[in-house]
N, C-alpha and C positions, 0 to 999 in steps of 0.2 A: 508473880503468877504468869504462867505461860498458857496461851489459848491456842488450841488446834481446832480446825474445822474440816470436816470431810463429808462426802455424800455417800450414802449407801448405794453401792453399785449392783449388788446381787438382785436379779429380777424378782426374787421372792421375799426380799427384805433381809433383815438381820436375824438369821436363824440361830438356834441354840448352839450349833457347832462353832460358828464364827464368833458368837458372843462369848462362848467359853474360851476361845483362843485369846480374845481381847482381854478377858478377865485375868487369865494366866499371865499375860504380859504386864498388866497393870499391877498385879500382886507383887511382881518383882521390884516395883518402884518403892522407894522409901518415902517419897512425897505423897501427899493427898492427891488422888486422881478422881475427878468428878466428871460424869458424862451428862450431857443435856440434849434435850430435843424440845425446842420451844420453851414452854413454861415448866415442863417436867424435868427433873434431874435426879441423879442418884450416884451412889458410890460405884465407880467403875471396877472396883475390886470384888463386887458382889454380883453374881450371875443374875439373881432375882431383880436387882435394880436395873441392870442393863436390859434384860428381857422385858421389863415392865414399860419401857419406852415404846414398845411395839413399832420399831422403826421399819418403814416400808421403803421399797426401791425409790431412789431419787430424793429421799428426804435428807436434810442436812442435820448432822450431829456435831456437837461441840464437846471437846475434852479440855478440862482445866487442870493444870498440874501446878501444885503449890508445895514448896518445901526447899530444903537446903540444896538439893541436887536437881531442882526443877528443870534447868536448862538441858542437862545431859539426858535426863529421863524423858523429857518432851521430845527430844531428837530421836531417841530410841522408839518411843511410841509412834511418832510420825512415820518413821521408816517401816515399822510393823504394819501400820494402817495402809500405807501405800502398796505394800506387797500382798496384804491379806484381806483387805476390806474392799 
């Protein structure tokens, strides 16, 4: 399992447009992709789960990638997050 951590940089938080982009990227992964904020977690391939975290600006989120291609897919997700989140 590969763990990624990032901070929400948008001053208004993780809005549906950005969440949708993250979901589209996660869907391309063959691995299981989970997103967490504190005690809350969900499937990063489902927009409802990502939005239900209600991530605000400055909050930390964690993504867990688990599967046969977890290393490559985690690198791709990390690059996406650095450019878009």
